[in-house]
Each structure stands twice: as C-alpha cells, then as structure tokens.
VEXLOPA-797585 format. One record per residue: residue in one letter; x, y, z of N, C-alpha, C in turn; residue number from 0. Coordinates in pm, whole numbers, padded with zeros to 5 digits. Each point is the difference from the previous one (the first is absolute). Layout:
% VEXLOPA-797585
[node A, [X, Y, Z], [X, Y, Z], [X, Y, Z], NUM]
...
***
This chain:
% VEXLOPA-797585
[node M, [00083, -00119, 00000], [-00083, 00119, 00000], [00088, 00125, 00000], 0]
[node R, [-00040, 00097, -00078], [00076, 00124, -00010], [-00090, 00119, 00036], 1]
[node L, [00042, 00074, 00099], [-00070, 00120, 00043], [00067, 00122, -00062], 2]
[node E, [-00081, 00088, -00059], [00053, 00122, -00061], [-00080, 00121, 00047], 3]
[node L, [00071, 00103, 00039], [-00059, 00133, 00017], [00053, 00084, -00116], 4]
[node K, [-00091, 00053, -00080], [00040, 00067, -00124], [-00045, 00146, 00001], 5]
[node N, [00098, 00089, -00008], [-00023, 00143, -00020], [-00097, 00056, 00104], 6]
[node I, [00032, -00023, 00128], [-00089, 00039, 00109], [00023, 00146, 00040], 7]
[node W, [-00108, 00078, -00009], [-00001, 00139, 00044], [-00103, 00015, 00112], 8]
[node K, [00034, 00081, 00101], [-00096, 00027, 00106], [00028, 00135, 00062], 9]
[node S, [-00105, 00081, 00012], [00009, 00129, 00066], [-00106, 00008, 00109], 10]
[node F, [00031, 00076, 00104], [-00096, 00036, 00103], [-00009, 00151, 00001], 11]
[node G, [-00110, 00051, -00052], [-00007, 00144, -00019], [00101, 00043, -00105], 12]
[node E, [00082, 00098, 00035], [00102, 00049, -00093], [00133, -00073, 00016], 13]
[node K, [00008, -00091, 00095], [00126, -00069, 00026], [00009, -00129, -00081], 14]
[node E, [00097, -00007, -00090], [00026, -00122, -00074], [00082, -00095, 00087], 15]
[node V, [-00056, -00117, 00028], [00065, -00095, 00089], [00074, -00108, -00079], 16]
[node L, [-00059, -00044, -00111], [00063, -00098, -00089], [-00002, 00056, -00142], 17]
[node K, [00111, -00019, -00072], [00018, 00071, -00127], [00036, -00097, -00113], 18]
[node G, [-00097, -00083, -00038], [00018, -00087, -00116], [00091, -00118, 00023], 19]
[node N, [-00012, -00064, 00116], [00091, -00108, 00036], [-00046, -00135, -00053], 20]
[node S, [00098, -00082, -00038], [-00025, -00136, -00047], [00103, -00094, 00060], 21]
[node F, [-00045, -00118, 00042], [00092, -00106, 00039], [-00075, -00132, -00005], 22]
[node S, [00073, -00110, 00007], [-00061, -00132, -00004], [00066, -00092, 00101], 23]
[node A, [-00077, -00100, 00045], [00050, -00101, 00093], [-00056, -00135, -00043], 24]
[node E, [00076, -00107, 00030], [-00037, -00132, -00049], [-00016, -00101, 00113], 25]
[node S, [-00081, -00102, -00027], [-00020, -00108, 00097], [00132, -00065, 00038], 26]
[node G, [00010, -00039, 00127], [00120, -00069, 00046], [00118, 00091, 00022], 27]
[node K, [-00025, 00130, 00001], [00108, 00097, 00022], [-00051, 00112, 00090], 28]
[node A, [00095, 00066, 00066], [-00034, 00115, 00084], [00048, 00128, -00068], 29]
[node F, [-00081, 00103, 00012], [00029, 00129, -00062], [00002, 00105, 00111], 30]
[node G, [00101, 00087, -00002], [00014, 00103, 00102], [-00045, 00136, -00051], 31]
[node L, [-00098, 00059, 00065], [-00045, 00135, -00031], [00056, 00092, 00107], 32]
[node L, [00097, 00084, -00039], [00078, 00076, 00096], [-00019, 00150, -00019], 33]
[node G, [00025, 00073, 00106], [-00008, 00145, -00005], [-00013, 00056, 00140], 34]
[node R, [00034, 00126, 00015], [-00014, 00064, 00129], [-00147, 00025, 00030], 35]
[node N, [-00030, 00035, 00123], [-00137, 00033, 00037], [-00049, 00114, -00088], 36]
[node G, [-00119, -00016, -00057], [-00055, 00103, -00087], [00036, -00015, -00145], 37]
[node A, [00073, -00105, -00035], [00044, -00017, -00139], [-00111, -00052, -00091], 38]
[node G, [-00103, -00064, 00058], [-00110, -00052, -00080], [-00021, -00149, 00013], 39]
[node K, [00071, -00067, 00091], [-00012, -00145, 00014], [-00139, -00041, 00045], 40]
[node T, [-00052, 00064, 00105], [-00130, -00038, 00053], [-00110, 00025, -00102], 41]
[node T, [00008, 00110, -00072], [-00100, 00027, -00104], [00005, -00107, -00108], 42]
[node T, [00120, -00041, -00039], [00014, -00107, -00099], [-00064, -00129, 00050], 43]
[node I, [00025, -00035, 00126], [-00057, -00122, 00057], [-00152, 00008, 00004], 44]
[node R, [-00053, 00115, 00036], [-00146, 00014, 00010], [-00066, -00009, -00137], 45]
[node I, [00066, 00050, -00102], [-00053, -00016, -00136], [00004, -00146, -00042], 46]
[node L, [00110, -00067, 00031], [00012, -00143, -00031], [-00110, -00081, 00068], 47]
[node M, [-00036, 00038, 00122], [-00100, -00073, 00077], [-00142, 00046, -00030], 48]
[node D, [-00015, 00099, -00087], [-00132, 00053, -00037], [-00068, 00072, 00116], 49]
[node V, [00079, 00055, 00091], [-00056, 00086, 00105], [-00056, 00127, -00064], 50]
[node F, [00074, 00055, -00096], [-00050, 00104, -00087], [00064, -00017, -00137], 51]
[node S, [-00054, 00070, -00098], [00045, -00017, -00138], [00108, 00100, -00037], 52]
[node A, [00081, -00037, -00097], [00095, 00094, -00058], [-00074, 00100, -00088], 53]
[node D, [00055, 00120, -00015], [-00058, 00098, -00093], [00021, -00047, -00144], 54]
[node Q, [00116, -00059, -00025], [00031, -00061, -00129], [00080, -00127, 00026], 55]
[node G, [00000, -00088, -00100], [00076, -00123, 00012], [-00086, -00115, 00049], 56]
[node E, [00063, -00117, 00010], [-00077, -00118, 00040], [00088, -00105, 00064], 57]
[node V, [-00065, -00088, 00074], [00064, -00116, 00061], [-00040, -00122, -00082], 58]
[node R, [00100, -00081, -00040], [-00027, -00115, -00088], [00057, -00128, 00060], 59]
[node I, [-00066, -00109, -00032], [00050, -00134, 00030], [00010, -00076, -00132], 60]
[node D, [00120, -00044, -00031], [00024, -00074, -00125], [-00056, 00073, -00122], 61]
[node G, [00016, 00131, 00001], [-00038, 00080, -00115], [-00143, 00047, -00003], 62]
[node N, [-00083, -00046, 00095], [-00141, 00039, 00004], [-00029, 00082, 00126], 63]
[node P, [-00101, 00089, -00006], [-00036, 00075, 00120], [-00028, -00094, 00116], 64]
[node I, [00050, 00034, 00117], [-00014, -00088, 00116], [-00147, -00015, 00038], 65]
[node D, [-00040, -00123, 00030], [-00134, -00030, 00046], [00008, -00028, 00150], 66]
[node Y, [-00044, 00097, 00080], [00015, -00013, 00144], [-00095, -00103, 00060], 67]
[node T, [-00093, -00052, -00078], [-00084, -00109, 00048], [00070, -00135, -00010], 68]
[node K, [00110, -00003, -00076], [00072, -00125, -00021], [00140, 00002, 00060], 69]
[node I, [00061, 00116, 00008], [00136, 00013, 00054], [-00006, 00042, 00146], 70]
[node K, [00055, -00083, 00087], [00001, 00029, 00143], [00131, 00067, 00039], 71]
[node I, [-00011, 00105, 00080], [00116, 00075, 00045], [00006, -00005, 00152], 72]
[node G, [00118, -00029, 00054], [00023, 00005, 00144], [00087, 00119, 00033], 73]
[node Y, [-00038, 00076, 00099], [00069, 00126, 00030], [00037, 00007, 00148], 74]
[node L, [00128, 00017, 00027], [00049, 00027, 00135], [00038, 00148, 00005], 75]
[node P, [-00083, 00085, 00062], [00030, 00144, -00001], [00107, 00037, 00101], 76]
[node E, [00065, 00113, -00027], [00098, 00052, 00097], [-00071, 00041, 00128], 77]
[node E, [-00113, 00069, -00013], [-00080, 00039, 00115], [-00103, -00111, 00026], 78]
[node R, [00007, -00059, 00118], [-00083, -00116, 00029], [-00148, 00039, 00009], 79]
[node G, [-00088, -00092, -00043], [-00141, 00034, -00010], [-00093, -00095, 00071], 80]
[node L, [00048, -00077, 00096], [-00087, -00093, 00071], [-00059, 00066, 00125], 81]
[node Y, [-00092, -00072, 00065], [-00074, 00055, 00113], [00062, -00046, 00131], 82]
[node P, [00057, 00091, 00077], [00077, -00040, 00119], [-00083, -00068, 00109], 83]
[node K, [-00128, 00031, 00010], [-00081, -00053, 00111], [-00074, -00128, -00037], 84]
[node K, [00011, -00043, -00125], [-00074, -00117, -00046], [00083, -00128, 00009], 85]
[node K, [-00070, -00113, 00018], [00068, -00129, 00002], [00063, -00027, -00137], 86]
[node I, [00119, -00052, 00001], [00078, -00018, -00123], [-00070, -00091, -00099], 87]
[node I, [-00047, -00114, 00042], [-00060, -00095, -00093], [-00125, 00059, -00066], 88]
[node D, [-00078, 00077, 00077], [-00123, 00057, -00055], [00030, 00096, -00115], 89]
[node Q, [00097, 00086, 00021], [00026, 00097, -00107], [00076, -00061, -00117], 90]
[node L, [00080, -00102, 00025], [00066, -00068, -00112], [-00103, -00069, -00089], 91]
[node V, [-00097, -00064, 00060], [-00107, -00063, -00078], [-00080, 00106, -00075], 92]
[node Y, [-00027, 00111, 00065], [-00075, 00109, -00063], [00071, 00049, -00126], 93]
[node F, [00131, 00025, 00010], [00074, 00051, -00116], [00010, -00106, -00110], 94]
[node A, [00016, -00125, 00038], [00006, -00107, -00101], [-00132, -00009, -00075], 95]
[node R, [-00112, 00016, 00070], [-00130, -00008, -00065], [-00024, 00122, -00090], 96]
[node L, [00059, 00114, 00035], [-00008, 00116, -00090], [00067, -00030, -00134], 97]
[node H, [00097, -00091, 00002], [00067, -00041, -00123], [-00074, -00114, -00070], 98]
[node G, [-00119, -00035, 00047], [-00082, -00097, -00069], [00012, -00143, 00049], 99]
[node M, [00070, -00023, 00111], [00016, -00137, 00050], [-00122, -00043, 00081], 100]
[node K, [-00035, -00128, -00011], [-00099, -00057, 00088], [00060, -00012, 00140], 101]
[node R, [-00088, 00005, 00102], [00051, -00001, 00137], [00087, -00123, 00028], 102]
[node I, [-00044, -00117, -00044], [00075, -00123, 00029], [00139, 00004, -00065], 103]
[node D, [00006, 00054, -00122], [00130, 00012, -00068], [00087, 00107, 00065], 104]
[node A, [-00065, 00107, 00044], [00074, 00108, 00066], [00065, -00049, 00128], 105]
[node V, [-00077, -00072, 00082], [00054, -00051, 00127], [00116, -00095, -00025], 106]
[node K, [-00014, -00086, -00099], [00107, -00095, -00032], [00127, 00073, -00043], 107]
[node A, [-00014, 00100, -00088], [00117, 00075, -00047], [00063, 00080, 00112], 108]
[node I, [-00083, 00061, 00084], [00052, 00080, 00112], [00074, -00087, 00099], 109]
[node D, [-00054, -00117, 00030], [00070, -00092, 00092], [00136, -00038, -00057], 110]
[node Y, [00004, -00024, -00131], [00128, -00033, -00062], [00101, 00114, 00019], 111]
[node W, [-00044, 00124, -00030], [00094, 00111, 00007], [00038, 00038, 00143], 112]
[node L, [-00093, -00013, 00092], [00035, 00026, 00140], [00104, -00100, 00048], 113]
[node D, [-00015, -00125, -00041], [00099, -00102, 00037], [00133, 00027, -00071], 114]
[node R, [-00006, 00036, -00128], [00122, 00026, -00077], [00079, 00117, 00058], 115]
[node L, [-00070, 00099, 00053], [00065, 00119, 00054], [00019, -00007, 00152], 116]
[node E, [-00023, -00121, 00055], [00020, -00025, 00144], [-00088, 00090, 00086], 117]
[node M, [-00125, 00015, -00043], [-00094, 00089, 00068], [-00128, -00071, 00044], 118]
[node A, [-00005, -00132, -00013], [-00124, -00074, 00028], [-00049, 00022, 00144], 119]
[node E, [00088, 00015, 00095], [-00041, 00014, 00140], [-00072, 00132, 00028], 120]
[node Y, [00009, 00095, -00096], [-00059, 00132, 00024], [-00133, 00020, -00071], 121]
[node K, [-00053, -00102, -00067], [-00116, 00020, -00088], [-00122, 00053, 00072], 122]
[node N, [-00016, -00033, 00129], [-00118, 00045, 00074], [00027, 00121, 00089], 123]
[node K, [00116, 00062, -00018], [00034, 00118, 00079], [-00035, 00126, -00078], 124]
[node R, [-00006, 00112, 00072], [-00018, 00129, -00065], [00131, 00045, -00062], 125]
[node L, [-00011, 00073, -00108], [00121, 00042, -00072], [00089, 00088, 00087], 126]
[node D, [-00058, 00088, 00082], [00082, 00094, 00077], [00076, -00065, 00115], 127]
[node T, [-00016, -00132, 00020], [00080, -00070, 00101], [00131, -00051, -00058], 128]
[node L, [00019, 00016, -00131], [00119, -00052, -00069], [00106, 00110, -00015], 129]
[node S, [00123, -00044, -00014], [00110, 00092, -00031], [-00017, 00056, -00141], 130]
[node K, [00073, 00105, -00029], [-00008, 00061, -00134], [00038, -00100, -00109], 131]
[node G, [00104, -00078, 00025], [00044, -00098, -00099], [-00105, -00108, -00024], 132]
[node N, [-00065, -00045, 00107], [-00103, -00103, -00016], [-00126, 00057, -00066], 133]
[node Q, [-00030, 00126, 00027], [-00111, 00064, -00071], [00030, 00007, -00150], 134]
[node Q, [00127, 00022, -00031], [00040, 00002, -00142], [-00026, -00135, -00065], 135]
[node K, [00027, -00108, 00071], [-00022, -00133, -00056], [-00149, -00029, -00017], 136]
[node I, [-00082, 00048, 00091], [-00145, -00017, -00016], [-00048, 00077, -00123], 137]
[node Q, [00053, 00120, -00019], [-00036, 00078, -00119], [00040, -00075, -00127], 138]
[node L, [00114, -00069, 00005], [00045, -00077, -00116], [-00099, -00111, -00034], 139]
[node V, [-00062, -00061, 00101], [-00098, -00105, -00026], [-00115, 00054, -00085], 140]
[node T, [-00042, 00125, 00026], [-00110, 00058, -00079], [00041, 00016, -00146], 141]
[node A, [00130, 00016, -00025], [00048, 00019, -00137], [00015, -00132, -00076], 142]
[node L, [00014, -00112, 00073], [00033, -00126, -00066], [-00108, -00107, 00009], 143]
[node A, [-00093, 00012, 00094], [-00095, -00110, 00027], [-00085, -00035, -00122], 144]
[node H, [-00033, 00098, -00084], [-00088, -00026, -00116], [00079, -00042, -00123], 145]
[node D, [00128, -00031, 00016], [00085, -00055, -00107], [00002, 00093, -00123], 146]
[node P, [00046, 00123, 00017], [-00002, 00095, -00113], [00107, -00032, -00104], 147]
[node Q, [-00027, 00040, -00125], [00102, -00013, -00105], [00103, 00111, 00007], 148]
[node I, [-00039, 00115, 00053], [00089, 00116, 00014], [00008, 00035, 00147], 149]
[node V, [00122, 00007, 00053], [00023, 00032, 00141], [00078, 00131, 00006], 150]
[node I, [-00058, 00100, 00068], [00064, 00131, 00013], [00042, 00016, 00145], 151]
[node L, [00130, 00022, 00022], [00056, 00011, 00134], [00063, 00137, 00017], 152]
[node D, [-00060, 00082, 00085], [00046, 00137, 00023], [00072, 00003, 00134], 153]
[node E, [00131, 00016, -00002], [00086, -00004, 00120], [-00031, -00123, 00086], 154]
[node P, [00011, -00119, -00057], [-00044, -00121, 00072], [00084, -00036, 00121], 155]
[node F, [00126, 00045, 00005], [00088, -00040, 00109], [00005, 00101, 00114], 156]
[node S, [-00081, 00105, -00011], [-00003, 00102, 00103], [-00047, -00058, 00133], 157]
[node G, [00080, 00020, 00104], [-00039, -00043, 00134], [00030, -00145, 00033], 158]
[node L, [00059, -00073, -00094], [00027, -00142, 00026], [00140, -00020, 00058], 159]
[node D, [00011, -00086, 00101], [00131, -00037, 00052], [00067, -00095, -00100], 160]
[node P, [00129, -00027, 00016], [00071, -00084, -00099], [-00061, -00138, -00021], 161]
[node V, [-00054, -00062, 00106], [-00059, -00134, -00014], [-00126, 00008, -00085], 162]
[node N, [-00088, 00096, 00030], [-00122, 00015, -00078], [00028, 00049, -00141], 163]
[node A, [00103, 00081, -00016], [00038, 00044, -00135], [00042, -00119, -00085], 164]
[node M, [00074, -00095, 00060], [00041, -00120, -00072], [-00121, -00085, -00038], 165]
[node L, [-00097, -00010, 00091], [-00122, -00074, -00028], [-00076, 00063, -00117], 166]
[node L, [-00012, 00132, 00002], [-00070, 00069, -00109], [00075, -00016, -00131], 167]
[node K, [00133, 00004, 00004], [00078, -00020, -00122], [-00029, -00137, -00061], 168]
[node D, [-00010, -00101, 00085], [-00032, -00134, -00051], [-00139, -00003, -00065], 169]
[node V, [-00096, 00068, 00062], [-00135, 00004, -00055], [-00001, 00071, -00135], 170]
[node V, [00072, 00111, -00010], [00005, 00075, -00126], [00062, -00087, -00110], 171]
[node K, [00108, -00069, 00032], [00063, -00089, -00098], [-00097, -00110, -00046], 172]
[node E, [-00077, -00053, 00093], [-00098, -00103, -00036], [-00106, 00056, -00095], 173]
[node E, [-00046, 00121, 00026], [-00102, 00062, -00087], [00056, 00023, -00140], 174]
[node I, [00125, 00041, -00009], [00063, 00019, -00131], [00011, -00134, -00072], 175]
[node E, [00042, -00104, 00074], [00015, -00133, -00060], [-00134, -00058, -00046], 176]
[node K, [-00110, 00045, 00060], [-00134, -00045, -00042], [-00044, 00065, -00130], 177]
[node G, [00080, 00094, -00050], [-00036, 00068, -00124], [-00079, 00127, 00019], 178]
[node K, [-00002, 00054, 00123], [-00069, 00126, 00024], [00083, 00117, -00057], 179]
[node I, [-00069, 00108, -00030], [00068, 00128, -00023], [00010, 00069, 00135], 180]
[node V, [00121, 00029, 00043], [00022, 00067, 00129], [00055, 00139, -00026], 181]
[node L, [-00071, 00099, 00049], [00040, 00140, -00017], [00042, 00055, 00135], 182]
[node F, [00127, 00042, 00008], [00054, 00057, 00122], [00004, 00151, -00007], 183]
[node S, [-00036, 00066, 00110], [00030, 00141, 00017], [00069, 00013, 00134], 184]
[node S, [00125, 00045, -00001], [00078, 00003, 00124], [00114, 00099, -00011], 185]
[node H, [00042, 00052, 00116], [00121, 00081, 00007], [00120, -00084, 00047], 186]
[node Q, [-00023, -00126, 00029], [00108, -00089, 00045], [00058, -00072, -00121], 187]
[node M, [00105, 00061, -00056], [00053, -00045, -00128], [00058, -00140, 00005], 188]
[node N, [00045, -00043, 00118], [00057, -00136, 00008], [-00106, -00106, -00031], 189]
[node Y, [-00125, 00024, 00042], [-00106, -00095, -00030], [-00038, 00006, -00148], 190]
[node I, [-00002, 00119, -00057], [-00030, 00013, -00143], [00104, -00076, -00082], 191]
[node E, [00126, 00016, 00034], [00107, -00070, -00073], [-00012, -00151, 00016], 192]
[node E, [-00044, -00044, 00117], [-00009, -00144, 00025], [-00112, -00065, -00080], 193]
[node F, [-00111, 00069, -00016], [-00119, -00063, -00059], [-00027, 00041, -00144], 194]
[node C, [00030, 00122, -00037], [-00053, 00054, -00125], [00094, -00022, -00118], 195]
[node D, [-00058, -00039, -00112], [00075, -00009, -00124], [00011, 00138, -00065], 196]
[node S, [-00110, 00076, 00006], [-00007, 00129, -00069], [-00057, 00106, 00094], 197]
[node I, [00028, 00126, -00033], [-00047, 00112, 00082], [-00046, 00114, -00090], 198]
[node A, [-00078, 00089, 00060], [-00027, 00131, -00059], [00016, 00102, 00112], 199]
[node I, [00073, 00108, -00026], [00019, 00107, 00098], [-00081, 00121, -00043], 200]
[node L, [-00086, 00044, 00091], [-00084, 00118, -00022], [00063, 00122, 00063], 201]
[node N, [-00007, 00111, -00071], [00045, 00128, 00055], [-00093, 00108, -00053], 202]
[node K, [-00071, 00065, 00092], [-00093, 00108, -00035], [-00102, -00046, -00103], 203]
[node G, [-00047, -00123, 00013], [-00104, -00050, -00088], [00046, -00061, -00130], 204]
[node N, [00131, 00004, -00026], [00056, -00059, -00121], [00081, -00124, 00035], 205]
[node I, [-00007, -00103, -00085], [00094, -00111, 00012], [00132, 00046, -00063], 206]
[node V, [00102, 00015, 00084], [00128, 00053, -00048], [00100, -00111, -00031], 207]
[node L, [-00028, -00121, 00045], [00087, -00113, -00030], [-00082, -00127, 00018], 208]
[node Q, [00013, -00093, -00095], [-00062, -00131, 00019], [00076, -00105, -00080], 209]
[node G, [-00017, -00125, 00041], [00066, -00109, -00070], [00048, -00107, 00095], 210]
[node N, [00069, -00098, -00054], [00059, -00108, 00077], [00113, 00054, 00087], 211]
[node I, [00000, -00037, 00128], [00098, 00055, 00094], [00142, -00034, -00044], 212]
[node Y, [00023, -00125, -00040], [00134, -00041, -00042], [00046, 00084, -00119], 213]
[node E, [-00088, 00018, -00098], [00038, 00077, -00119], [00023, 00146, 00033], 214]
[node I, [-00080, 00057, 00090], [00021, 00138, 00041], [00138, 00017, 00062], 215]
[node K, [00037, -00091, 00089], [00131, 00009, 00063], [00112, -00022, -00101], 216]
[node H, [-00018, -00099, -00088], [00105, -00035, -00096], [00024, 00113, -00099], 217]
[node N, [-00103, 00076, -00031], [00012, 00108, -00098], [00053, 00130, 00058], 218]
[node Y, [00019, 00004, 00131], [00059, 00119, 00060], [00141, 00021, -00051], 219]
[node V, [00036, 00125, -00021], [00137, 00032, -00044], [00098, -00047, 00106], 220]
[node R, [00096, -00080, -00041], [00094, -00061, 00095], [00125, 00089, 00013], 221]
[node D, [-00025, 00119, 00052], [00108, 00100, 00006], [00037, 00038, 00144], 222]
[node K, [-00032, -00088, 00095], [00036, 00023, 00139], [00066, -00125, 00057], 223]
[node L, [00092, 00022, 00091], [00067, -00110, 00068], [-00026, 00007, 00150], 224]
[node I, [-00010, -00117, 00060], [00001, -00012, 00146], [00139, -00049, 00040], 225]
[node V, [00062, 00071, 00090], [00135, -00034, 00043], [00002, -00006, 00152], 226]
[node R, [00059, -00110, 00054], [00016, -00012, 00144], [00148, -00010, 00033], 227]
[node S, [00045, 00089, 00086], [00143, 00006, 00031], [00020, 00069, 00134], 228]
[node E, [00103, -00042, 00072], [00038, 00069, 00123], [00065, 00135, -00029], 229]
[node E, [00034, 00022, -00126], [00059, 00128, -00041], [-00104, 00090, -00068], 230]
[node A, [-00123, -00012, 00045], [-00109, 00074, -00063], [00023, 00151, 00002], 231]
[node D, [00049, 00054, 00110], [00020, 00144, 00010], [00103, 00048, -00102], 232]
[node A, [00104, -00078, -00019], [00103, 00038, -00097], [-00055, -00004, -00142], 233]
[node I, [-00086, -00096, -00030], [-00059, -00011, -00133], [-00090, 00120, -00027], 234]
[node V, [-00078, 00040, 00100], [-00088, 00117, -00015], [00084, 00124, -00028], 235]
[node K, [00109, 00015, 00072], [00087, 00116, -00021], [00061, -00001, -00139], 236]
[node D, [00031, -00119, -00049], [00061, -00016, -00132], [-00100, 00031, -00112], 237]
[node L, [-00119, -00055, 00010], [-00096, 00009, -00110], [-00090, 00123, 00005], 238]
[node G, [-00016, 00058, 00118], [-00078, 00123, 00009], [-00150, -00022, -00009], 239]
[node S, [-00069, 00089, -00071], [-00147, 00006, 00003], [-00068, -00120, -00067], 240]
[node C, [00072, -00076, -00080], [-00062, -00116, -00064], [-00012, -00119, 00095], 241]
[node C, [00047, 00017, 00121], [00005, -00109, 00097], [-00068, 00044, 00130], 242]
[node R, [-00091, -00084, 00049], [-00063, 00033, 00128], [-00009, -00125, 00087], 243]
[node K, [-00001, 00023, 00131], [-00005, -00110, 00095], [-00142, -00051, 00019], 244]
[node R, [-00014, -00132, 00000], [-00126, -00065, 00038], [00006, -00050, 00144], 245]
[node S, [00120, -00028, 00047], [00026, -00035, 00139], [00147, 00029, 00026], 246]
[node A, [00050, -00037, 00118], [00138, 00034, 00037], [00101, -00054, -00100], 247]
[node Q, [-00025, -00120, -00054], [00096, -00063, -00090], [-00057, -00027, -00140], 248]
[node E, [-00120, 00044, -00028], [-00061, -00027, -00130], [-00025, 00128, -00077], 249]
[node L, [00037, 00000, -00127], [-00010, 00118, -00084], [-00084, -00028, -00124], 250]
[node L, [-00066, 00106, -00049], [-00068, -00005, -00129], [00074, 00097, -00092], 251]
[node I, [00051, -00052, -00110], [00081, 00080, -00092], [-00075, 00016, -00132], 252]
[node Q, [-00022, 00125, -00039], [-00064, 00031, -00127], [00109, 00017, -00107], 253]
[node M, [-00005, -00086, -00102], [00098, 00007, -00108], [-00051, 00090, -00112], 254]
[node A, [00088, 00043, -00087], [-00040, 00083, -00114], [-00091, -00077, -00095], 255]
[node G, [00014, -00131, -00003], [-00083, -00085, -00085], [00027, -00145, 00030], 256]
[node A, [-00086, -00089, -00048], [00015, -00142, 00027], [00131, -00056, -00056], 257]
[node E, [00050, 00063, -00106], [00123, -00048, -00063], [00124, 00024, 00086], 258]
[node E, [-00014, 00080, 00106], [00112, 00029, 00090], [00020, -00106, 00108], 259]
[node K, [-00084, -00102, 00001], [00002, -00098, 00108], [00137, -00064, 00020], 260]
[node Q, [00057, -00056, -00105], [00126, -00071, 00014], [00113, 00091, 00046], 261]
[node N, [00006, 00121, -00059], [00105, 00095, 00038], [-00012, 00041, 00146], 262]
[node M, [-00124, 00027, 00046], [-00019, 00043, 00138], [00032, -00113, 00096], 263]
[node M, [-00043, -00123, -00033], [00031, -00112, 00086], [00150, -00022, 00011], 264]
[node K, [00070, 00010, -00114], [00145, -00018, 00001], [00068, 00108, 00083], 265]
[node R, [-00043, 00123, -00019], [00059, 00113, 00074], [-00014, -00021, 00150], 266]
[node L, [-00119, -00040, 00043], [-00025, -00015, 00143], [00074, -00119, 00060], 267]
[node T, [-00002, -00113, -00068], [00064, -00120, 00055], [00152, 00011, 00002], 268]
[node E, [00057, 00081, -00092], [00145, 00019, 00000], [00044, 00099, 00107], 269]
[node A, [-00088, 00094, 00035], [00041, 00106, 00092], [-00042, -00024, 00144], 270]
[node Y, [-00101, -00083, 00022], [-00057, -00014, 00134], [-00024, -00147, 00034], 271]
[node D, [-00013, -00025, 00130], [-00036, -00133, 00048], [-00153, -00012, -00008], 272]
[node I, [-00047, -00069, -00102], [-00143, -00010, -00026], [-00052, -00136, 00047], 273]
[node D, [-00103, 00004, 00082], [-00062, -00125, 00047], [-00106, -00050, -00097], 274]
[node E, [-00071, 00093, -00065], [-00106, -00039, -00093], [-00021, 00113, -00100], 275]
[node I, [-00022, -00038, -00126], [-00033, 00098, -00102], [-00094, -00065, -00100], 276]
[node K, [-00110, 00068, -00031], [-00100, -00057, -00090], [-00086, 00111, -00059], 277]
[node I, [-00068, -00035, -00109], [-00094, 00092, -00061], [-00119, 00021, 00094], 278]
[node F, [-00041, 00124, 00015], [-00118, 00031, 00079], [-00126, -00039, -00076], 279]
[node E, [-00082, -00086, 00061], [-00130, -00035, -00054], [-00105, 00056, 00095], 280]
[node P, [-00087, 00086, -00049], [-00095, 00066, 00090], [-00099, -00100, 00058], 281]
[node S, [-00034, 00020, 00127], [-00108, -00077, 00060], [-00132, 00061, -00047], 282]
[node L, [-00107, -00071, 00023], [-00130, 00056, -00035], [-00026, 00127, 00080], 283]
[node N, [00051, 00005, 00121], [-00015, 00122, 00080], [00070, 00118, -00066], 284]
[node D, [00121, -00022, -00053], [00072, 00106, -00073], [-00082, 00048, -00120], 285]
[node I, [-00056, -00095, -00073], [-00079, 00034, -00119], [-00125, 00076, 00039], 286]
[node F, [-00065, -00045, 00107], [-00121, 00068, 00046], [00030, 00145, 00037], 287]
[node V, [00106, 00022, 00075], [00036, 00136, 00041], [00028, 00088, -00122], 288]
[node E, [00068, -00057, -00100], [00032, 00077, -00120], [-00125, 00043, -00075], 289]
[node Y, [-00097, -00091, -00013], [-00116, 00028, -00085], [-00119, 00058, 00075], 290]
[node A, [-00008, -00025, 00131], [-00114, 00050, 00076], [00037, 00108, 00100], 291]
[node G, [00130, 00027, 00013], [00045, 00088, 00107], [-00025, 00147, -00020], 292]
[node D, [-00037, 00044, -00121], [-00020, 00142, -00028], [-00147, 00036, -00007], 293]
[node Q, [-00084, -00074, 00071], [-00143, 00022, -00013], [-00044, 00134, 00059], 294]
[node D, [00063, 00043, 00107], [-00042, 00126, 00063], [00035, 00119, -00085], 295]
***
C-alpha cells in the first residue's frame, strides 16, 4: 500500500500553514515527518486523518482518493486525550468501538495489547492512578487495538523510561514488519534514524528536504573532517578559522573542497599525533538543525 499526500495547501484565515506539500509513504516502512513547533506537522496529520480538509490537494492510497470507510488509521497524539477519572478498560472498549469494532472483538484485542504492553493488571483501574509512562502505553492501545493499516505516532517516546522505551520500540518494529505504514513525528532524532527509511522536513509550511535518509547523508558534500588528537589546541592555532572544537580533543575541520581530503589528512598526520581522522558525516540532528533551524 502506498500513501500519498499531493500538493497540500492549507490556510487559517490569512495565515498559510501548508504550501503545496507532497510526500509518500509505503507499507512495511516508517516515514519521519519532522519540523519545529509551528512548522505544519500537526496540520498535515489532521488533514491525513480527515479531521479537516485541505484547501487544495488530496490524500491518496495506491493512486486513488483515500476511502476513510475502508482505511483504518491509528493515532497516538503528543497531547494525551483519555479520561483520567474513568476505568481504563471501559474507555479502551469505547474507543475501539468508535473504530467500528464489535464489543467482543474489542475486548479480545485490548486484552492482547494490555498483556503485550505489560499493563494487564491495570485494566480495571482509573487512568489517573498510573504513571505518565504507563498512561502513554494505555494511549498506545487506543491507536493499535483496531488493527489500523496506517499508524501515526506523534512523540511516542515522550515520558517513557528506558525499559518502556525498549518495549515500545519492539512494538513499533512489529507493526512495521506486519506491513503497516508507520508515520513518525518526533524531535528525538535518534528514534527517527532507528526506524525511518525516509523523512520530510517542514519549515514554515514548506517541505524543505525529503527523501531516503541514507541517500540524504551520502549526498552531503564531503568537505569536512573529524579529527581527534591530544594536540587539538595546536591544530586549531595552525589552521585558524576553518577549524573548530567539538570537544577538548575533537575538531571539525572545514576544507576548501572535498578534493582536499587527502592533502589535509596527510598534512595533519605528518605534523601531529592524530588518534582518529575521518570524513564528517552529518547526523540526522545536524541535518534537521540546518534545514529547520532558521524558522524564527
């Protein structure tokens, strides 16, 4: 299954929030929708979920307009939306039935997910008796119990301790392996890099970069070196403004061009005691800062 958002425009009053954006995601893969707060991520998600319509453009499945009576979407919002004073099992069944499940099927699916997320002992408790991390896992059950084809996870790891984060990572991997389309929205770039094949970065309502993460990194100009040496201060003094410290012994060196790599490496290794020298490959966090950092 292939999900496409094509030429999506959206304004609220005189404010243009989305400006002709297009991207696609495929079954069995995770896609990262990235951007700073206010960039347009939430509006994009709401259009995808048919909360409201785009001014222009359309959402397609396998080339045809999406039929929301046939395509099920599971959504884990950043801002939690469950009822703190209500019994957990009651509201989980309620939300599952809103997605069209029969009560008997809903209870069966919820029991499975409560057990899978190590939450079965809490099913008859009120939500507000749980920790923030456990409330997050209950919210996740509402997103998965009806077996959606598209799973949207907005800051899914927020508030989770390392053990619960590992559990959620396993669940996400299982959903991807089942052939679901998983759409991530997160500021935690390490999780995006771990799960997502492709990304789109939004800035001021425009997609400013999109594509396969590996290809984006590989196509970066390879004109910087990472150098680690106990003589870092001397190297900085030697090279001047093209060299800056990343830590006490690690330097980032900007070369005149990628073709200078061999000459610069030779110069440094002949003149200084070098522990490590390699081409700088940007992390997804570096790329995000470059493309989304000038939003204000």
